[in-house]
Each structure stands twice: as C-alpha cells, then as structure tokens.
N, C-alpha and C positions, 0 to 999 in steps of 0.2 A: 760122058766126059765130066759132068758136074759132080757126080757121086764120088769118083776117085779123089777129086780135089778136096771135097768136104771131109773125106776120110783122112787125108793127109793133115788137114788143119786140126782135126781132133787129136791126132797123134802128137802134133807139135805142142798143143796145149797141155797134154798129159806129161810131156817130157820137160816142162818148165820146172825148175827146182822150186820147192815150196818156200825156201828161205828168201828168194827174190821177191815173192809176193808179200811177205811180211815186211820187208824193207820198204816197199812202195807204200804200204799202209801207214808206217811210222813217219815217213817224210812228207806225206800229203799235207798235214796241217802246217808244216813249216813252209812249203812252197806256196800254199794258199795265202799264208801271211805275207810272204815276199811279194806275191802278185798284188795283193790288196794295198800294201805299202807303196808299191811303185805306182799304182793307179792314183793314190792320194797325192803323192809327190808330183805326178804329172799335172794334176789339176792345179796344185799350188804354184808350180812353175809357170803354167800358162797364165794364171791370174797375175802373178808377179811381173811377168814380162809385159803383159798388156798394160799394167799400171805404170811401168817404167815408160812405155811408149806414150801413154797419155800425158805423164809429167813433162816429157820432152816436147810433145806437141804443143801443150799449153804454154810452155816457156818461150815459144818463138814469137818474135815481134812484140814483146811486152817490156815493161820496165825492169830495171836491174834487180829490184827487190823480189819480183815474182820469179825471175830467171834463177836467182840464187836459191830461192825456196825449192823450186822444181829440181834443181841439180842436187841439192842436199838430200831431198827425199829419194831421188833416183839412186844416189850413192848408197843411202842406207838400205834400200831394197836390194841392190846388187850384192852388198856385203852380207845381207841376211840370207840371200840365195846361196852364196858361197858357204855360209855357215851351216846350211842344211845338208851339205854333202858330207855326211859322217857315216861310217860303217858300223854295223851292229852284228853281234854274234847270234848263232842259232839259239843259244840259251835265252837271249833277250827276247826273241820272238816267242819262245815258249812261255816266258814269264808274262809277256803282254797278253797272250791268249788266256792264261790262267787268271790274271788280275783284271782284264779289260781296262788296262791303264793306257794313258797317253804316252807320247814320246818322252824319253828320259833326257833329251838333250837340254843342257843348261841354256838359259836365255842369252842370246848374243847381245853384247854391249859394245858399241863402237869405242875404239881407243881415242877417237877425236871427238869426244862427247861435248866439249865446250863449243865446237863449231856447229853442232847440230842445232836446229831451231827447236823451240819448246815442244812443238807438236810431235817431232820425231822422238825427242827424249820421253815425252809422255806416252807415246805409243809403246816404247820399250818398257816403261814402268807399268803401264796398264796390262801388258802381256804378262808381266811377273805377278800382278795382282790376281789375274784370272787363274793362272796356274797355281797361285798360292791358295786358292780355294780347295785344292786337293792336298797340298802340303803347306802348312802355315809358314814354313821357312822360306818359301818362294824359290826363285831361280837365280837371284842376284844377291850379293852380300851388301853390307852397308857402304856408305861413302867413306873413302879413305884418302888421306892427304898423301900426295906424291911429293917428291923432292922439289918439283917445280912449284907446287902449291906452297910449300914451306918457304921457299926462296921469295915468293911473291909477298907473303906475310912479313917476312923479315925486312924486305926492302921498304915496304910501306911504313913499318914501325920505325926503322932507322931514320926515315926522313922527317919524323915528327920532332918538333922543338918542345922540350919539356916545359918551357915557360908559358906555352899556349895550351898545354894539356888541361883536362878537366880535373881539378883538384877538389876532392870532397872535404867536408869539415873534419873528417877523421884523419886527414893527412894523406890518404891514399889517392893515387891517380887512376882514373877509370881506364885510360888507354893501357897503362902498365898491367892492370889486373886482367884485362881482356887478352893481352898478349901472353900472359902466364897461362891462362886457360887454354890458349891455342897450342901450347907446348904439350899439354896432356891429352887425355882421351876426349875431353869435351871442349872443342874449339868453337869460338864465336866467329862467324864468317864475316869478313869484310868490315870489321869494327862496327857492326850493327848491334846495338844494345837493346835487347827485348827484356823488359823488366819481368815479364811473366814466364820467361824461359826458366826451366828447373835448374839448369846449370848456374844461371845468374842468381837465382834465389838462394841457392846453397852457398855461393861464393861470397856474397855481400851480406852485411848485417841488415837487420830490419830498419835501423835508422838510416843507413846508407841507401837502401832501396827507396825509402820515402823521399829522401833528398833528390835522388836521381829522377824519380817520377814527377816531382813537383817543380823542378828547376825550370825557370824561364819558359812557361807554357804561353805561346802566342795568344793574345786576346782577340776574340772575334765578337761581333755584335750578337747579343742574345736574341732569341725569338721575340717578336713584338708581342705586346699585350693582346692585340687583336687575334693573332694566331693562337696564342695560349688559351684565350677564352673560347675560341671556336672549337679547338680540340676538346676542351672540357665539356662541351655540349654532348659529346658522344660517350663520355666516361660512364661506365656502368650500364650501358644500354645492351640488352640481350634480346631485343625484338627487332628483326630485320625490317619490318614495315615501319616501325618507329624511326629507325635509322634513315630509311628512305625519305620519310617525311621531313626530317631535319635537313637533309641534303636538298630537297625540293624547295624548302623555305629559304635556303641560302643562295638560290640562283640569282644571278645579277641582271639578267635580261639586257635591256638597252643601256644600262648604267655601267656595264663592264668596262673597266680600265685595265689594260694589260699590265702596265707598270705597277699599279696599285693593288690589283686583285689577283695577280698570277698565283701566288702561293696558296691563297684560299681556294682558288679554282682547282689547283693541283690536288689539294686534299680531298675536295669533293669528287674529283675524277677517280682517285685511287680508292676511296671508300665505296663509291658506287660500283666500280669494277669488282671489288672484293665481295660485296653483297651479292652480286649476280652469280659469282662462282660458288659461293657458299650455298645459295639456294638451288642451283642446278647440280651440285655435288661433284663437279668436275675437279675441284681442288683436292678432293680426297682420293682421286684415282692414282694409279702408279704411272706417273708421267715421266717423260724424258727431259733431259736438260734444256733442250730448245723450247719445250713447252713452257717451262718455268720462266725462261728468259723473255719469251714473247708475251705471256699472259699475266705474269706476276711482276717480275723485276723491271720490265720496260715501263710499266705504269708506276710502280713504287719508287723507282730511282730515276730513270731517264727523263720523265716528264717534269721532274723538279727543276731541271736546268734549262727549261724552255725560254726563260727570260734573260739568260746570259748570252748575248749575241756573239761574244768573243770566244766562247768555249762550246764544244760539242762533245756528246757521248758517242764515240766511234765503236760500234760493235762488229762482231764477225771475225774473231781470231786475228785482230789487227796486231801488227808487230810494233814494238816500242822503238821509236826513233832514238830515244835517250840511250837505251841499251845498245843499239846499233852504233851510235856515236862512240860510246866507250870501247866497244870491241874493235872498231876500225882505227881508233886513235891508238889503242894498245898494240894492234898489229902493224901500225905505221903503214897504212894502205898506200900503195904506189899506183901511178897511172897504168891502166891496162889490167889491174887486178879487180876481181869481182868484189863488190861491196858486201860485207857481212851483214846479215839481217839480225834484228833484235829479237828479244823474247816475245812470245805471243801472249796476249791476254784476251779474255772473253769480252772485255770492253776497256777502252782507254779514254780518259778525259784529255782532249787535245785542243789547242788553239786553232781557230778556223782562219782561213785566208791563205794567201800564197807567200807569206813571209816565214818568220821563225815558227817552227812547229813545237811550241812549248807544250809540255805534258804535265798535268797536275794530279793525275791519279790513274789507277788501274784496278781491275777486278777479275776474279776467277770464279767460275761457276761449276756446279756439279749437280747431278740429279738426285743424289741420296745424301742424307745426313746420318752418320753413325753416332758419333759423339766427338768430344774435343781431342780424342786420341785416335781418331780414324786416320788411316794411311794417307789419303788424299789431303785431308785437312792439315795434317802435320807437315806434309811436303809443301803445301801452298803457303802456309803461315810461317813455316820455319826457315825457308830458303828462297823460294821462287819469288813470292810477292815482296819480301823485304829488299831483295837485290834490285828488283824493278823500281820500287819506290825510291831507293837511294840513288839509282841512276838518274831518275827524274829530278830529285832534289839537287844533285850536283849540277845538272844542266841549268836549273833555274838560278842557283847561286852564281854560276859562271856568268849568267846574263846580267846580274847586278854587280859584277866585278868584285865579288867576294867582300862586299861592304859588311863590316863587322856588326852594325846595328840592324841593318835590314835583313840579313840572313837569318837572324833569330826569329823573325816574324813569318818566315816562309815554312809552309808545311805541304806535304803531299798526302793524299788519302788513298786508301785501298779498301775494297770490300770483298769478302769471300761469301758467295752464295752456295748453299748446299741444300737442295730440296726447298723447304720453306724457311730454312734458317739463314741468318745473316749476321756477319761479324764485321764491324768497321774498325780499321786500323789507321794510325797516323804515323808519319815519319818526319822528323825535324832535326835540326842541328843546334841544340841549346848551348853547348859549350865545347871547346876543344875540337878534337878530330872525330868526335863520336856522332853517329847517326842513331838517334833514339827512335825506337819502334814501340808504340803504345797501342794496346788493344782495348776495345770496348767489350762489354759483356755480350754474348750471343743473344740475338733476338729472333722471335718466331712470328711468321705470318699466320694468323689463326685460320683453321679450317672448319671451325664451328663458331656459332654466334656467342656461345658461353665464354669464349676466350677473346672476344672482339677487342677488348681494351689493349691487347698487345700490339695491334697494328698502329695505335696512336703513338706509342713509343718509337716505332720504326719511322713514321713520317716525321716526327720531331727531330730524330737523329739525322735523317737525310737532309733536312733543311739546315741543321747546324753544320753538317759537312759541306753543304753548298756555300754557307757563309765563309768557311775556311778557304774554299776554292776562289771565291770572289775576292777576298782580301789578298791572297797570294797573287792572283792575276793582276790586281791593281798595282801591287808593289813592283812586279816584274815588268809590266807593260808601261809604267810611267817612270822608269829608272832614268831616262835621259832628259827629263824636264828640269833637272837641277843645273844644267849647263849655264854658266854665267858669261863665258867668253866663246865666241865662234871663230876667233882668229886662226886657230890651228886645226879646226875640225876637218877630218878627212885626210889629213896629211900623215898622221901616224896614230898608232894605238896609244891610249893613255897608259903609262907604265904602272904596273901593279905595286901597291904600297908594300914595302919590305916587311912591315909589321903584320900583314895579313897572312893567314895560314889556310891552306886548302885541305879539304877532306880527301882522303885517299879514294881512288876508284875502287869499285867492287872487284873482288878477286875472281879468278877462274873457278868454275864449279868443279869440285873433285869428282873423279870417276867412280862408278860403281864397280865393285869387285865381282868377277865371275865366280860362281860357286859350283864345284863339281858335284855330279850326281852319283850316288852309289848304285851300281847296277844290281839291285836285288828286288824282290817282290814287295818289300815294305816301302820302297821309294823314299828312303831317308837320306838326308844330306848332312855332310859334316859341317862344322862351324868354321873350319879353316878354309882359306881361298884355294883355288886350283894351283897345282904345281906349275911354276913358271909364270904365274900371274904377275903383271908389272907393278901392281900397287899392293905393297905389303906393309904400309906405314900405319901408325895408329889412326883411330877413327877421328873424323872431324866432328 
C-alpha cells in the first residue's frame, strides 16, 4: 500500500511546472525580509507598550509635575508608535538587503514640540544625531519660524517703548536691530543678545560690539588675596607627590572654621580628588556622562556652594520652575488643567526652603566634547540654555518689582559641561529690553599632571561664579527690607511704576521640519522639506 503512494508522490513532483520553482526562489529573500522586519517591529512594539505602561504606573499618586511628565512621555511614545506604521515596497526591501541599510523612515517630530519637555525633545534630536552618523544631513531639517512664531515676535516688539530701548553711541537701537535680523534668515530668539553669535558679529560694528559687551557689567567681590596666594602655590607644579604634600600642609585640623576656611577647603578637596584620578588613570577612560557628573563636576562645582545655606545645587534632570511659570502664564492655565512643566537641566541652582523657589542658574552636561561647533554644544549654548537663563532672570526681576537700579545688578549663570570641558555663561539685563548673554572661554580639566595648571583656572572661575550667585541672592532676598510704612501692607499690591519697563518673555521654540527620504540605495536626502510640511517659513 505504501509503494503505490510513494509512486504517486514522485509523479506529482515531476508534473510541477519548472517556472513555479523559479518564482519561489526569487521571492524567498523578499519574504524572509518581511518576516525579519515584522519580528523587529513586534519587539519594538512590545518595548514601547511596556514603557507606556510604566510611565502611566509611575504617574499614579504623585505630584502634578511628575504626572505631566509621564503623560507627555506616553503621548510621545504613542505618536511615535503610530509613525512607525508605514508601508514599504518590494524594491525597498531588496535595496535594504543589498546595502544592509537601516530603515529609511524620516524622524518623527511632534507638531506640539513646545509642549514636550526637554528630555522628549532631546530624545528626538539624539535619534537624528545617531542616524546622522550614516547620513550627515540627518532626518530632520533646521528650525523654522511659523506664522505663530512671527506673530509672537511682532507682539513683543510692538509692546516696547522706544524711549526705554538700548541706544548705542552710533545712534542705533539694539532692539530694532535684533528685530530686523528676525525678519531675515538669521533671527535672534527671544531678544537674547549673544555677542559671540556669528549673526551678531556680522551685523554690528566692532565699536558697537565692544560697547554692548562692556555696558553696565554688575560688580562682584574679587577673590580674596588669601585664595589667590593659595592657588599660586600649585602653579607650575608637575609632580603629583609634591602637589599632595602642599595639600597636606594646608590641612586645618582642629582650627577649621567653616565660614572662614570653606573656599580653601573646597580647593583642597577638588585638587586631591583630581590627583587621585590622574594617578589611577580613570579620568582618561571613555566614561559616560553620569561618571563625569559624579566624579568630576560634583567636586569641581557643587562643593563650591556648600557654605551658601539659602541656595542648593539640584541635580538629576530637574525641571526649571521659572520656565514652567512662563509656559503656564502664557497658556493662561485654568483650574482643572494640568500644569505645564519646565525645561529640564542637568543641574539647577535653586533657593532652598518651602517658600519662593528662586532659581539662579542652570547647567547642561554631555559625555563627549567635539569642538565649539559640535551639534549638542551649539544646541545648548544657542537656544536651550539662553532661554532657561532668561526665564530665571525675568522671574528674579519680577521679585524686585522691576526696580530700575537693582535689576542691572542681577545675573543668572549657566555652565555647559562636555567631557572634561567647561564653559561658563552669564545672562543679565544691562539696558532696555535686552537679555545679554556673555560667554567665557572654554576650560579643560587636566587628565595629565603636565597640564595641571588648567584646573586652577576652573576653580577660580567657579568661585567667581559663586560670588555672582551670592550677590544676586542677596539683592532678591532682601528686596522687602526698604519698607518704611506698614499701614497698608497686605491690603493690596504696590502699583508698578509707569516708567518701568518689562523684558518680554521667551518665545515659543520653533518646530523642526521633517525631511523626506529619497528611496534609493544611496540614502540621500533633499534639502527641501516634505510636501505638505506645516512649516515652510525662513530659518530662525
């Protein structure tokens, strides 16, 4: 019985047309590619859905800020999941198998970008940077002004009174010049004036730039002679044991006075920590961002503020209250609506206590330093950090009721860490409606004893920045001591002087433009935005 069945099977196999077998061989790579792609998508969908569940679970029974953060992250993940549902042709799969290329889908960018918190926006940007390693043009286009952005700028400018604008000796008004720049391809965001910005350098004359840079710089106490002499002891030293001996001889023992010796003790702690890392070689390793924050910047920066009891360095991607205040004020938040959260920073200098949460500075960190034209560095120093510092500055000036003389003495500080490099920046309001943004030269923590002198410059710069924070905190926190009469206190707000003028709030961040991908094996991208893209205005 078995033999006849086997004979019939052989006959069937012989009667199969040869053309059908050829078709099966040609389509096999295609179907294998489809199966592999579906497996990858299934894994991504599982991870994405689990992440959404975690965000929602974490958001239960906690404060409004965390709930908003979880909801925004869940919203982004869900939209990203929808964006992954795109069909692809058979030719695309064949092209992938030939080139071993990744997906050609353009990076998804939320249309509600201004409502996303910084971590969400950075996740999108970082995704573009990773893919940009394959193609330098990346997956998203540049920032572009929408009609809403232009209307915001026009409204802020039209509210400015010319008699209070910053008039230069050349006769030109700084606010007018920035507004003109905003009409072209090179816009200056939120009337923040960065003297080092190439657009500013090209627009103003050399004399005007010097005048802008030197006008009404708030005075702060210089470093004491004792600290200057102590730092000089380490100058030119290239022997780690000799450096250790100077630190040992400078120990205070039972004579230590926290108020008197704190800064000297901070210098000893920072130098001793650096000596240990140079000797064991860990500072030369390829370390992650958190390693630098814990082992380098926590000692070099955070420890300097240990004797200021009214201010603390808050680390761990804390959100800026000042930025959140601006967003909620602009959105005119109503009862029952979720509070918008502020921009995230790697650290924030914030007043301690259960009262007003004054903020005096913010910082951004990264694990790698490329140069002053690196993508992350330009993004942080060109838009994110200036806007955060201006939000803080406006909040502090609000606290002193826009007093004309006191507001010129207030400054907020920012620091960008990248690997072992550090750049300090300051924001203030010297005149008119302008927030001036000033940069210091980049400084480097040494990884060899031969370059040990460079750390002395960093420690002195941090102590000078600390003096700025102390003076600003003193001005803001003692603002009410000038009260001469208590008869009407608490009955009504003091009316604002009509001669006082306010800085405009920061503008909304322009959206990034989606860039279409050409479906070919070279993976090239056009310079024009996708058809139907909502933002087709000139660059900001």
